[in-house]
MILO-625708 format. One record per residue (C-alpha): residue number from 1; x, y, z; residue in one letter. Coordinates in steps of 0.5 Angstrom, whole numbers, plus 500, padded with zeros to 3 digits. Layout:
! residues N
   seq    c1    c2    c3   type
   NUM     X     Y     Z      A
...
//
This chain:
! residues 189
   seq    c1    c2    c3   type
     1   750   701   280      M
     2   751   708   283      T
     3   746   711   278      E
     4   741   706   279      F
     5   741   707   287      R
     6   741   715   286      E
     7   735   714   281      D
     8   731   710   287      I
     9   733   715   292      H
    10   730   721   288      K
    11   724   717   286      A
    12   722   716   293      I
    13   723   723   295      E
    14   718   725   290      V
    15   713   720   292      L
    16   714   721   299      R
    17   712   729   298      S
    18   706   727   294      G
    19   709   727   287      G
    20   708   724   280      I
    21   714   720   277      I
    22   715   717   270      L
    23   718   710   271      Y
    24   719   703   267      P
    25   715   697   269      C
    26   716   690   267      D
    27   711   691   261      T
    28   712   699   259      D
    29   713   706   261      W
    30   708   709   266      G
    31   706   715   271      M
    32   705   713   278      G
    33   705   716   285      C
    34   704   713   292      D
    35   697   709   292      A
    36   696   710   299      S
    37   696   718   298      N
    38   689   720   296      P
    39   692   727   294      E
    40   697   724   290      A
    41   693   720   286      V
    42   688   726   285      N
    43   694   730   282      K
    44   695   724   278      L
    45   688   723   275      F
    46   688   730   274      E
    47   694   730   270      L
    48   692   724   266      L
    49   685   726   265      K
    50   683   719   268      I
    51   676   718   270      Q
    52   676   711   271      N
    53   680   707   276      P
    54   680   701   271      N
    55   686   704   268      E
    56   690   704   274      V
    57   694   698   277      L
    58   698   697   283      V
    59   705   695   283      L
    60   708   691   289      L
    61   714   687   289      E
    62   712   681   293      N
    63   706   677   293      P
    64   706   677   301      N
    65   704   684   301      R
    66   698   683   297      I
    67   694   681   304      I
    68   695   688   306      S
    69   691   691   300      Y
    70   686   686   299      V
    71   681   683   304      E
    72   681   676   302      E
    73   685   672   297      I
    74   683   666   294      P
    75   688   660   294      E
    76   689   660   287      V
    77   692   667   287      A
    78   698   664   290      W
    79   699   659   284      D
    80   697   664   279      L
    81   703   668   281      I
    82   708   663   282      D
    83   707   660   275      F
    84   706   666   271      A
    85   711   666   265      E
    86   710   673   263      K
    87   707   679   267      P
    88   701   678   271      L
    89   695   683   273      T
    90   690   680   278      I
    91   684   684   279      I
    92   682   682   286      H
    93   675   684   290      D
    94   675   687   297      G
    95   681   693   296      A
    96   683   696   302      K
    97   688   701   305      N
    98   689   704   298      L
    99   686   711   296      A
   100   679   711   295      K
   101   679   713   288      S
   102   684   708   285      I
   103   679   702   287      I
   104   673   700   282      A
   105   666   702   284      P
   106   665   694   285      D
   107   671   694   290      G
   108   676   691   286      S
   109   683   693   285      I
   110   688   691   280      A
   111   695   688   283      I
   112   701   686   279      R
   113   707   683   283      I
   114   713   687   279      T
   115   719   683   277      A
   116   722   688   273      E
   117   729   691   277      E
   118   727   698   278      F
   119   720   698   280      S
   120   721   692   284      Q
   121   727   695   288      S
   122   723   702   288      L
   123   717   698   291      C
   124   721   695   296      Q
   125   725   701   299      R
   126   719   705   298      F
   127   715   700   303      R
   128   708   702   300      K
   129   704   700   294      P
   130   705   704   287      L
   131   700   707   282      V
   132   702   705   275      F
   133   698   708   269      I
   134   701   706   262      Q
   135   703   712   258      V
   136   700   713   251      N
   137   702   716   245      N
   138   697   717   240      A
   139   693   711   243      G
   140   698   706   243      K
   141   702   704   250      H
   142   709   707   250      A
   143   713   701   251      N
   144   720   705   250      C
   145   722   712   253      F
   146   723   715   247      H
   147   715   713   245      E
   148   713   718   251      I
   149   710   724   248      P
   150   714   730   251      E
   151   708   733   254      E
   152   707   728   258      L
   153   714   728   260      K
   154   714   735   262      S
   155   708   733   267      K
   156   712   729   271      A
   157   715   731   278      D
   158   721   726   277      Y
   159   723   722   271      I
   160   727   716   272      V
   161   733   715   268      E
   162   734   708   268      Y
   163   732   704   262      R
   164   731   710   258      Q
   165   736   708   252      D
   166   732   701   251      E
   167   729   701   244      R
   168   726   694   245      K
   169   718   692   247      S
   170   717   688   253      S
   171   712   683   254      A
   172   704   685   255      P
   173   701   683   261      A
   174   696   678   262      S
   175   690   680   266      I
   176   685   676   270      I
   177   680   677   275      K
   178   679   673   281      L
   179   673   672   285      G
   180   673   671   293      V
   181   670   664   291      S
   182   676   662   286      G
   183   672   664   280      L
   184   677   666   275      I
   185   675   670   269      K
   186   681   671   264      I
   187   680   679   261      I
   188   687   679   257      K
   189   691   673   255      E
//
């Protein structure tokens, strides 16, 4: 457990200094930074050649924190989060308190409450939202650390050691868009 805590501590140091980390989530591996730091987000976008905020999601460890980053949360969102059986990303209208470049042109933001041990602990201790951008290898998501191209690994300021030895794929996330009126649109089951 000491290595886990050291990994969290080192990742937080890098995040606080505006750096980029390579870390596991409940679906796969990705690169991220402090979602409220515009300079860090711009650095990450340049590094990954991201031009579309729709490729970004924000990770939080607790549903109660969503209210800090979304203007109005439809009541149905709480039920969806409570009853989700696999990772769930909800696209909310009215994003706030986040770097502007990760907010979609329509003002929405994709948020996932992570249940994965490392990313959950990291969010909890960092006390800020994390950007998560899935890492690709020849157009496929890198589910395991060994699938991540060396070129991408070399661009991270810190690479989390936790879960690097795993070889199994994780469950893909469902994606739902919620309108303030409670309208639900399933993007990906």
